[in-house]
C-alpha positions in Angstrom: 14.7 0.9 -11.2 13.4 -0.4 -14.1 12.3 2.9 -16.8 9.7 -0.2 -17.8 6.2 0.5 -17.7 4.6 -1.2 -14.5 0.5 -0.6 -15.8 1.8 -3.0 -19.5 2.9 -5.8 -16.3 -0.4 -5.5 -14.5 -3.2 -7.7 -15.8 -7.3 -6.9 -16.1 -9.3 -9.0 -13.3 -8.7 -10.2 -10.6 -9.0 -13.6 -11.9 -5.7 -13.0 -13.8 -3.9 -10.9 -11.0 0.1 -11.6 -10.8 1.9 -11.7 -7.2 4.6 -9.0 -6.8 7.1 -12.0 -6.7 6.1 -13.0 -10.4 5.7 -9.0 -11.6 9.8 -8.6 -10.4 10.7 -11.6 -12.8 8.7 -10.5 -15.4 10.2 -7.0 -14.9 14.0 -8.1 -14.0 13.6 -5.5 -11.2 13.1 -6.5 -7.2 10.4 -6.7 -5.8 10.5 -3.9 -3.8 11.0 -2.0 -6.9 7.5 -3.3 -8.2 6.2 -2.2 -4.5 7.5 1.4 -5.3 6.6 0.7 -9.2 3.2 0.5 -7.9 2.8 3.0 -5.0 4.2 5.5 -7.3 1.4 4.4 -10.1 -1.4 4.8 -7.4 -0.2 8.2 -6.6 -1.1 9.3 -10.7 -4.7 7.8 -10.0 -3.9 4.5 -12.1 -6.6 2.1 -9.9 -4.4 -0.7 -9.3 -6.1 -3.2 -7.0 -4.5 -6.3 -4.9 -5.0 -9.1 -2.4 -2.8 -11.1 -0.6 -3.5 -14.0 -2.1 -4.0 -13.2 -5.6 -1.5 -9.9 -6.3 -2.0 -7.2 -8.4 -4.7 -6.3 -11.0 -6.4 -3.8 -12.8 -10.3 -3.7 -12.3 -12.2 -5.1 -15.1 -15.5 -3.5 -13.5 -17.2 -1.1 -10.6 -18.2 -4.4 -9.0 -14.4 -5.7 -9.2 -13.2 -1.7 -7.7 -15.9 -1.6 -4.9 -15.0 -5.3 -3.7 -11.2 -4.2 -3.7 -12.3 -0.9 -1.6 -14.2 -2.2 0.6 -11.2 -4.5 1.8 -9.0 -1.9 1.6 -11.3 0.0 3.7 -11.2 -2.8 6.8 -7.5 -2.9 6.5 -7.4 0.9 7.0 -9.7 0.8 9.8 -7.7 -1.9 11.9 -4.4 -0.7 11.2 -5.9 2.3 12.3 -7.3 1.1 15.5 -4.0 -0.4 15.8 -1.4 2.3 15.9 -4.2 4.2 17.8 -3.5 2.0 21.0 0.3 2.3 20.1 0.3 6.2 20.0 -1.9 6.7 23.3 0.7 3.9 25.2 4.1 6.2 23.2 1.6 9.6 24.5 1.9 7.8 27.8 4.9 6.9 28.5 7.4 8.2 26.4 10.7 10.4 26.9 10.0 13.8 25.4 12.8 12.8 22.8 10.6 9.7 21.8 7.6 11.6 21.8 9.1 13.9 19.2 10.5 10.7 17.4 7.2 10.3 17.1 5.7 13.0 15.7 8.9 13.6 13.4 7.2 10.1 12.1 4.0 11.6 11.9 5.5 14.6 9.4 7.4 12.2 7.3 4.3 9.8 6.5 1.9 13.0 6.1 2.9 13.7 2.3 2.1 11.3 -0.6 2.9 8.1 1.4 0.7 8.1 4.1 0.3 4.8 6.3 -2.8 3.5 7.8 -2.7 5.9 10.9 -2.7 9.1 8.4 -5.8 7.2 6.2 -4.5 7.9 2.9 -3.2 6.1 0.4 -1.4 2.8 1.2 0.7 0.2 -0.1 -0.6 -3.4 0.9 2.6 -4.7 1.6 2.3 -7.5 -0.8 4.9 -10.1 -0.8 4.3 -13.0 -2.6 
């Protein structure tokens, strides 16, 4: 991964958003590295917003941040519903080893990189 600061490449305002692909090109790194850098910056408290259609941006107003917050909250709710259904299925059908695997996954993801199931900070998986 590059030692360049991702925050220097992310524009202000949704109307200036930049795709993951374009960020990778500008920074000379892979799209995976962009996503990892965005996750790291977010975990450090930087409010990097994104949309699947527009890409990444820093909010220029509370209203813009709230719109992102609302959209992500809806995604988390939807993701939690889907994952809870799968978890119920696994709990009913899994062998002991398979159940242990589910628990291992949950433990692994209970740290800084939580999924929608963990209801924590998430990556949005943008691959523009």
